[in-house]
C-alpha positions as CSV (number, residue, x, y, z in Angstrom):
1,X,31.8,25.0,-159.1
2,X,28.3,26.4,-158.3
3,X,26.7,25.5,-155.0
4,X,23.1,26.3,-154.2
5,X,20.7,25.5,-151.4
6,X,17.0,25.2,-151.9
7,X,14.2,24.7,-149.4
8,X,12.2,21.5,-150.1
9,X,8.5,21.4,-150.6
10,X,5.9,18.7,-151.2
11,X,6.7,18.6,-154.9
12,X,10.2,17.5,-154.0
13,X,9.0,14.3,-152.2
14,X,10.1,11.8,-154.9
15,X,13.6,13.4,-155.1
16,X,13.8,13.5,-151.3
17,X,12.9,9.8,-151.0
18,X,15.5,8.9,-153.6
19,X,18.3,10.9,-152.0
20,X,17.3,9.6,-148.5
21,X,17.7,6.0,-149.6
22,X,20.8,6.6,-151.6
23,X,22.8,8.5,-148.9
24,X,21.6,6.3,-146.0
25,X,22.7,3.2,-147.9
26,X,26.0,4.7,-148.9
27,X,26.7,5.7,-145.2
28,X,25.5,2.7,-143.3
29,X,24.9,-0.4,-145.6
30,X,28.4,-1.9,-145.1
31,X,28.2,-1.9,-141.3
32,X,24.7,-3.2,-140.8
33,X,22.7,-6.3,-141.8
34,X,20.6,-6.1,-145.0
35,X,17.5,-6.9,-142.9
36,X,18.1,-4.0,-140.5
37,X,18.9,-1.5,-143.3
38,X,15.7,-2.6,-145.1
39,X,13.5,-2.3,-142.0
40,X,14.9,1.1,-141.2
41,X,14.5,2.5,-144.7
42,X,11.0,1.2,-145.0
43,X,10.0,2.8,-141.7
44,X,11.9,6.1,-141.9
45,X,11.9,6.8,-145.7
46,X,8.6,6.1,-147.2
47,X,6.5,8.8,-149.0
48,X,3.9,9.0,-146.2
49,X,6.5,9.5,-143.5
50,X,8.5,12.0,-145.5
51,X,5.3,14.0,-146.4
52,X,4.4,14.1,-142.7
53,X,7.8,15.4,-141.8
54,X,7.9,17.9,-144.6
55,X,4.5,19.3,-143.6
56,X,5.5,19.8,-140.0
57,X,5.9,23.6,-139.5
58,X,8.7,22.9,-137.0
59,X,10.8,21.0,-139.5
60,X,12.5,22.1,-142.7
61,X,14.4,20.2,-145.5
62,X,16.9,21.6,-147.8
63,X,18.7,20.2,-150.9
64,X,22.2,21.3,-151.7
65,X,23.1,21.4,-155.4
66,X,26.5,21.2,-156.9
67,X,26.5,22.4,-160.5
68,X,22.7,22.0,-160.7
69,X,22.7,18.4,-159.5
70,X,21.2,17.4,-156.1
71,X,24.3,16.5,-154.0
72,X,22.8,16.1,-150.5
73,X,20.2,17.3,-148.1
74,X,19.6,18.7,-144.6
75,X,16.7,18.3,-142.2
76,X,16.4,20.5,-139.2
77,X,13.9,20.5,-136.3
78,X,12.8,23.1,-133.7
79,X,10.4,23.0,-130.8
80,X,8.4,19.7,-130.5
81,X,9.7,18.3,-133.8
82,X,13.1,17.6,-132.1
83,X,13.8,13.9,-131.8
84,X,15.0,14.4,-128.1
85,X,13.5,16.6,-125.5
86,X,15.6,19.7,-125.6
87,X,15.1,23.3,-124.5
88,X,13.2,25.8,-126.7
89,X,16.6,27.4,-127.2
90,X,17.8,24.4,-129.3
91,X,17.7,23.5,-133.0
92,X,18.3,19.9,-134.1
93,X,20.1,18.8,-137.2
94,X,18.3,15.5,-137.7
95,X,19.8,14.6,-141.0
96,X,22.7,15.9,-143.0
97,X,23.8,13.7,-145.9
98,X,26.0,14.2,-148.9
99,X,26.1,11.7,-151.8
100,X,29.5,9.9,-151.7
101,X,30.5,11.2,-155.1
102,X,30.1,14.8,-153.9
103,X,31.8,14.5,-150.5
104,X,35.0,16.4,-149.8
105,X,33.7,19.5,-151.6
106,X,32.7,21.5,-148.5
107,X,29.0,20.8,-149.1
108,X,28.5,19.5,-145.5
109,X,29.8,22.8,-144.2
110,X,27.4,24.7,-146.5
111,X,24.5,22.8,-145.0
112,X,25.8,23.1,-141.5
113,X,26.1,26.9,-142.0
114,X,22.5,27.0,-143.3
115,X,21.3,25.3,-140.1
116,X,23.3,27.8,-138.0
117,X,21.8,30.7,-140.0
118,X,18.3,29.4,-139.4
119,X,19.0,28.8,-135.7
120,X,20.1,32.4,-135.4
121,X,17.0,33.6,-137.2
122,X,14.9,31.7,-134.6
123,X,17.1,33.1,-131.7
124,X,18.3,29.6,-130.8
125,X,21.3,29.4,-128.4
126,X,22.5,26.0,-129.4
127,X,22.4,23.5,-132.2
128,X,22.7,19.7,-131.7
129,X,22.6,16.4,-133.5
130,X,22.9,12.7,-133.0
131,X,25.7,10.9,-134.8
132,X,26.4,7.1,-134.8
133,X,29.3,6.3,-132.5
134,X,31.0,4.3,-135.3
135,X,30.8,7.1,-137.9
136,X,34.3,8.5,-137.2
137,X,34.4,10.7,-140.3
138,X,31.2,12.5,-139.3
139,X,32.3,12.8,-135.6
140,X,35.6,14.3,-136.8
141,X,33.8,16.8,-139.0
142,X,31.5,17.9,-136.3
143,X,34.3,18.3,-133.8
144,X,36.2,20.4,-136.4
145,X,33.0,22.6,-136.7
146,X,33.0,23.2,-132.9
147,X,30.6,20.5,-131.7
148,X,31.3,18.6,-128.5
149,X,29.8,15.4,-127.2
150,X,27.2,16.2,-124.6
151,X,25.4,12.9,-124.2
152,X,24.2,9.8,-126.1
153,X,20.9,8.1,-127.0
154,X,19.7,4.8,-128.5
155,X,19.1,4.6,-132.2
156,X,17.3,1.6,-133.6
157,X,18.5,0.2,-136.9
158,X,15.8,-2.4,-137.6
159,X,15.9,-4.5,-134.4
160,X,19.4,-3.6,-133.4
161,X,20.0,-1.0,-130.7
162,X,22.9,1.3,-131.5
163,X,24.4,4.3,-129.8
164,X,24.3,7.8,-131.2
165,X,26.5,10.5,-129.6
166,X,24.7,13.7,-129.0
167,X,26.9,16.6,-130.1
168,X,26.2,20.2,-129.3
169,X,27.5,23.6,-130.5
170,X,26.8,26.7,-128.5
171,X,25.9,29.6,-130.8
172,X,26.3,32.6,-128.4
């Protein structure tokens, strides 16, 4: 089993769009209306939006490969790219998704460790993320990795307001 992580660039946009749709649908489609899923995907995961995010110097995307196949991806933000106002000492994991068929192989941990490595390079003292309150598997994973719930915020899936827990891990 070979695992590699590669930083994404603008040439990766089509692949990033494809995996964004696939993993988001796999994760949330069953618990949300088709209209809300469609509205969110069209707003958050279109080529123009992803290109804008990819060109932001305070954001980075990474693919994780298992045996040379893209298995998931990570998006991190620092400074003003963070989706919530946090201190300059924070790094946000905005997205961490693994395709369903590649889950339970430790790939999420690889991506999380990559985010921590980058946070340390930028001298960040904490790492945080938002996770849907109903995503029990993800919450359990983050707790196992040392994250604790430190707040919550609204997340809009189409026209439906949902609650994301904000979870934080102190790095030093």
